[in-house]
MIMAR-850236 format. One record per residue (C-alpha): x, y, z; residue number from 1. Coordinates in pm, whole numbers, plus 50000, padded with zeros to 5 digits. Layout:
BEGIN
+-------+-------+-------+-----+
!    xx !    yy !    zz !  nr !
+-------+-------+-------+-----+
!     X !     Y !     Z ! NUM !
...
+-------+-------+-------+-----+
// end
This chain:
BEGIN
+-------+-------+-------+-----+
!    xx !    yy !    zz !  nr !
+-------+-------+-------+-----+
! 85663 ! 63065 ! 50891 !   1 !
! 85544 ! 62690 ! 50787 !   2 !
! 85490 ! 62622 ! 50442 !   3 !
! 85134 ! 62667 ! 50286 !   4 !
! 84895 ! 62414 ! 50353 !   5 !
! 84498 ! 62419 ! 50385 !   6 !
! 84374 ! 62116 ! 50603 !   7 !
! 84027 ! 62025 ! 50605 !   8 !
! 83913 ! 61731 ! 50883 !   9 !
! 83562 ! 61604 ! 50861 !  10 !
! 83394 ! 61924 ! 50766 !  11 !
! 83010 ! 61945 ! 50754 !  12 !
! 82789 ! 62201 ! 50576 !  13 !
! 82432 ! 62284 ! 50664 !  14 !
! 82187 ! 62464 ! 50388 !  15 !
! 81898 ! 62584 ! 50645 !  16 !
! 81798 ! 62269 ! 50808 !  17 !
! 81952 ! 62052 ! 50535 !  18 !
! 82270 ! 61869 ! 50553 !  19 !
! 82467 ! 61926 ! 50238 !  20 !
! 82783 ! 61750 ! 50308 !  21 !
! 82955 ! 61579 ! 50611 !  22 !
! 83290 ! 61411 ! 50720 !  23 !
! 83482 ! 61615 ! 50425 !  24 !
! 83859 ! 61573 ! 50484 !  25 !
! 84113 ! 61727 ! 50213 !  26 !
! 84467 ! 61837 ! 50261 !  27 !
! 84612 ! 62095 ! 49986 !  28 !
! 84993 ! 62136 ! 50010 !  29 !
! 85227 ! 62368 ! 49847 !  30 !
! 85274 ! 62339 ! 49469 !  31 !
! 84886 ! 62177 ! 49429 !  32 !
! 84590 ! 62262 ! 49223 !  33 !
! 84278 ! 62108 ! 49332 !  34 !
! 83983 ! 62062 ! 49122 !  35 !
! 83670 ! 62040 ! 49296 !  36 !
! 83429 ! 61867 ! 49097 !  37 !
! 83044 ! 61735 ! 49171 !  38 !
! 82677 ! 61756 ! 49067 !  39 !
! 82479 ! 62098 ! 49080 !  40 !
! 82393 ! 62147 ! 49469 !  41 !
! 82648 ! 61916 ! 49582 !  42 !
! 82808 ! 62198 ! 49821 !  43 !
! 83097 ! 62292 ! 49594 !  44 !
! 83046 ! 62674 ! 49628 !  45 !
! 82965 ! 62641 ! 49990 !  46 !
! 83286 ! 62435 ! 50029 !  47 !
! 83506 ! 62703 ! 49864 !  48 !
! 83338 ! 62973 ! 50124 !  49 !
! 83438 ! 62767 ! 50418 !  50 !
! 83785 ! 62738 ! 50277 !  51 !
! 83793 ! 63124 ! 50227 !  52 !
! 83694 ! 63200 ! 50566 !  53 !
! 83352 ! 63345 ! 50422 !  54 !
! 83125 ! 63105 ! 50568 !  55 !
! 83132 ! 62877 ! 50880 !  56 !
! 83133 ! 62508 ! 50864 !  57 !
! 82873 ! 62324 ! 51046 !  58 !
! 83108 ! 62074 ! 51184 !  59 !
! 83481 ! 61950 ! 51160 !  60 !
! 83808 ! 62156 ! 51158 !  61 !
! 84008 ! 62381 ! 50909 !  62 !
! 84363 ! 62504 ! 50901 !  63 !
! 84585 ! 62721 ! 50727 !  64 !
! 84952 ! 62706 ! 50774 !  65 !
! 84853 ! 62498 ! 51113 !  66 !
! 84614 ! 62776 ! 51237 !  67 !
! 84253 ! 62740 ! 51291 !  68 !
! 84043 ! 62914 ! 51021 !  69 !
! 83737 ! 63110 ! 51159 !  70 !
! 83526 ! 63329 ! 50944 !  71 !
! 83712 ! 63628 ! 50852 !  72 !
! 84032 ! 63499 ! 50979 !  73 !
! 84300 ! 63766 ! 50934 !  74 !
! 84598 ! 63531 ! 50880 !  75 !
! 84407 ! 63360 ! 50579 !  76 !
! 84267 ! 63699 ! 50441 !  77 !
! 84614 ! 63830 ! 50403 !  78 !
! 84753 ! 63538 ! 50191 !  79 !
! 84415 ! 63479 ! 50000 !  80 !
! 84307 ! 63574 ! 49661 !  81 !
! 83923 ! 63463 ! 49612 !  82 !
! 83693 ! 63468 ! 49308 !  83 !
! 83315 ! 63394 ! 49360 !  84 !
! 83051 ! 63329 ! 49085 !  85 !
! 83065 ! 63713 ! 49027 !  86 !
! 83349 ! 63899 ! 48911 !  87 !
! 83345 ! 64173 ! 49183 !  88 !
! 83449 ! 64453 ! 48978 !  89 !
! 83266 ! 64788 ! 48947 !  90 !
! 83092 ! 64920 ! 48625 !  91 !
! 83147 ! 65306 ! 48693 !  92 !
! 83521 ! 65270 ! 48750 !  93 !
! 83774 ! 65211 ! 48457 !  94 !
! 83969 ! 64898 ! 48415 !  95 !
! 84283 ! 65067 ! 48557 !  96 !
! 84081 ! 65212 ! 48846 !  97 !
! 83911 ! 64859 ! 48933 !  98 !
! 84242 ! 64679 ! 48948 !  99 !
! 84388 ! 64965 ! 49157 ! 100 !
! 84108 ! 64952 ! 49388 ! 101 !
! 84130 ! 64575 ! 49412 ! 102 !
! 84473 ! 64564 ! 49492 ! 103 !
! 84442 ! 64798 ! 49778 ! 104 !
! 84159 ! 64632 ! 49919 ! 105 !
! 84314 ! 64296 ! 49956 ! 106 !
! 84615 ! 64408 ! 50152 ! 107 !
! 84844 ! 64140 ! 49977 ! 108 !
! 85181 ! 64241 ! 49842 ! 109 !
! 85186 ! 64320 ! 49455 ! 110 !
! 85407 ! 64074 ! 49248 ! 111 !
! 85416 ! 64346 ! 48962 ! 112 !
! 85249 ! 64677 ! 48872 ! 113 !
! 84884 ! 64684 ! 48813 ! 114 !
! 84956 ! 64774 ! 48418 ! 115 !
! 85181 ! 64461 ! 48392 ! 116 !
! 84871 ! 64234 ! 48539 ! 117 !
! 84630 ! 64388 ! 48269 ! 118 !
! 84905 ! 64308 ! 47996 ! 119 !
! 84912 ! 63956 ! 48132 ! 120 !
! 84530 ! 63907 ! 48091 ! 121 !
! 84492 ! 64074 ! 47759 ! 122 !
! 84326 ! 64398 ! 47875 ! 123 !
! 84636 ! 64657 ! 47865 ! 124 !
! 84466 ! 64826 ! 47569 ! 125 !
! 84140 ! 64877 ! 47768 ! 126 !
! 84296 ! 65046 ! 48080 ! 127 !
! 84094 ! 65387 ! 48042 ! 128 !
! 83766 ! 65219 ! 47936 ! 129 !
! 83460 ! 65215 ! 48196 ! 130 !
! 83421 ! 64861 ! 48314 ! 131 !
! 83035 ! 64859 ! 48215 ! 132 !
! 83144 ! 64876 ! 47854 ! 133 !
! 83300 ! 64548 ! 47878 ! 134 !
! 83186 ! 64219 ! 47763 ! 135 !
! 83138 ! 63928 ! 48027 ! 136 !
! 83445 ! 63776 ! 47911 ! 137 !
! 83657 ! 64078 ! 47954 ! 138 !
! 83498 ! 64125 ! 48318 ! 139 !
! 83608 ! 63804 ! 48402 ! 140 !
! 83957 ! 63849 ! 48274 ! 141 !
! 83968 ! 64188 ! 48504 ! 142 !
! 83871 ! 63963 ! 48810 ! 143 !
! 84148 ! 63721 ! 48716 ! 144 !
! 84415 ! 64009 ! 48688 ! 145 !
! 84402 ! 64024 ! 49064 ! 146 !
! 84567 ! 63676 ! 49059 ! 147 !
! 84856 ! 63774 ! 48884 ! 148 !
! 84897 ! 64088 ! 49029 ! 149 !
! 84898 ! 63996 ! 49375 ! 150 !
! 85134 ! 63767 ! 49563 ! 151 !
! 84884 ! 63555 ! 49731 ! 152 !
! 84968 ! 63201 ! 49856 ! 153 !
! 84628 ! 63071 ! 49847 ! 154 !
! 84397 ! 63089 ! 49533 ! 155 !
! 84020 ! 63000 ! 49565 ! 156 !
! 83834 ! 63000 ! 49228 ! 157 !
! 83440 ! 62928 ! 49207 ! 158 !
! 83412 ! 62870 ! 48806 ! 159 !
! 83690 ! 63101 ! 48673 ! 160 !
! 83636 ! 62983 ! 48328 ! 161 !
! 83305 ! 63133 ! 48309 ! 162 !
! 83244 ! 63354 ! 47986 ! 163 !
! 83611 ! 63289 ! 47876 ! 164 !
! 83686 ! 63200 ! 47512 ! 165 !
! 83945 ! 62936 ! 47440 ! 166 !
! 84260 ! 63165 ! 47485 ! 167 !
! 84102 ! 63277 ! 47813 ! 168 !
! 84075 ! 62936 ! 47922 ! 169 !
! 84418 ! 62846 ! 47831 ! 170 !
! 84539 ! 63167 ! 48028 ! 171 !
! 84363 ! 63038 ! 48338 ! 172 !
! 84547 ! 62696 ! 48332 ! 173 !
! 84897 ! 62879 ! 48248 ! 174 !
! 84808 ! 63097 ! 48567 ! 175 !
! 84730 ! 62790 ! 48764 ! 176 !
! 85040 ! 62584 ! 48666 ! 177 !
! 85279 ! 62899 ! 48731 ! 178 !
! 85106 ! 62935 ! 49079 ! 179 !
! 85189 ! 62592 ! 49170 ! 180 !
! 85518 ! 62588 ! 49035 ! 181 !
! 85579 ! 62907 ! 49261 ! 182 !
! 85488 ! 62680 ! 49557 ! 183 !
! 85123 ! 62844 ! 49567 ! 184 !
! 84794 ! 62638 ! 49627 ! 185 !
! 84475 ! 62684 ! 49409 ! 186 !
! 84160 ! 62533 ! 49489 ! 187 !
! 83913 ! 62537 ! 49182 ! 188 !
! 83578 ! 62461 ! 49120 ! 189 !
! 83479 ! 62415 ! 48754 ! 190 !
! 83278 ! 62161 ! 48528 ! 191 !
! 83546 ! 62201 ! 48260 ! 192 !
! 83839 ! 62004 ! 48217 ! 193 !
! 84169 ! 62166 ! 48340 ! 194 !
! 84473 ! 62091 ! 48170 ! 195 !
! 84730 ! 62150 ! 48433 ! 196 !
! 85044 ! 61911 ! 48420 ! 197 !
! 85142 ! 61677 ! 48681 ! 198 !
! 85273 ! 61643 ! 48941 ! 199 !
! 85068 ! 61978 ! 49045 ! 200 !
! 84706 ! 61851 ! 48961 ! 201 !
! 84492 ! 61681 ! 49228 ! 202 !
! 84091 ! 61630 ! 49183 ! 203 !
! 83839 ! 61598 ! 49452 ! 204 !
! 83492 ! 61472 ! 49369 ! 205 !
! 83205 ! 61495 ! 49617 ! 206 !
! 83118 ! 61126 ! 49711 ! 207 !
! 83466 ! 61002 ! 49627 ! 208 !
! 83818 ! 61004 ! 49780 ! 209 !
! 84070 ! 61251 ! 49663 ! 210 !
! 84288 ! 61134 ! 49402 ! 211 !
! 84630 ! 61241 ! 49264 ! 212 !
+-------+-------+-------+-----+
// end
C-alpha cells in the first residue's frame, strides 16, 4: 500500500449557483497536520466535506493513496475519521454505548479498547451516564474519543476545539501531534491557533498559497 497522501488538484466548489472557490490545490502527506483557515463563508466546511468524500467537487481532482475519491468512496471511508460541526453522538445512549456504536459504525480497526479511549479524553468516570446529561464540552470530548480509539490514517476535523476548555484544547493538540508522529494525516479547520510542533504543522489559508 502506498504511503498516505491526500492530493487535491484545482478543486472547485459551488453553493447553489455561486462559485465558492476554484483552482484549489493541496497535497497532504504522511506526518502532516494541516490547519485550514479563512473568513466565514470562504468554503472551509465545504472543502472538508469534499476531502471526506461526503460532497462532490464542482471541478478538479481528488485522490487518496493515488486513487480517485468520489462521494462515498469505500477506500477512503475505511481509513477516515471525520468530525463535523455537530459531535454526532446520541443523547439516549450512555457514553460507553455511544463510543462502542461509533466504533462499529466506522469499520476501522481499533488501536485500544473503548474504555481506554474514554480514559484518554477524560470521560472514564462518566461511561454509564446518558449523553443527554453531558455538557457541550463533554459531548465534544466523546466525539473526539473516536480519534484515539480508531486506527484511522486520515483525520478530518471541522472546529474540533468547539466548547472545549483550556485542558481540552491542549488535549486535541497533543492528539494531533501524536497522530502525525505515527505517520497519519490531519486536516483541521479552526479559528484557534494550534500548537502543533514542527515539522508536522502546515497551514492553508483561502486566498493564499499553502505554507510550511
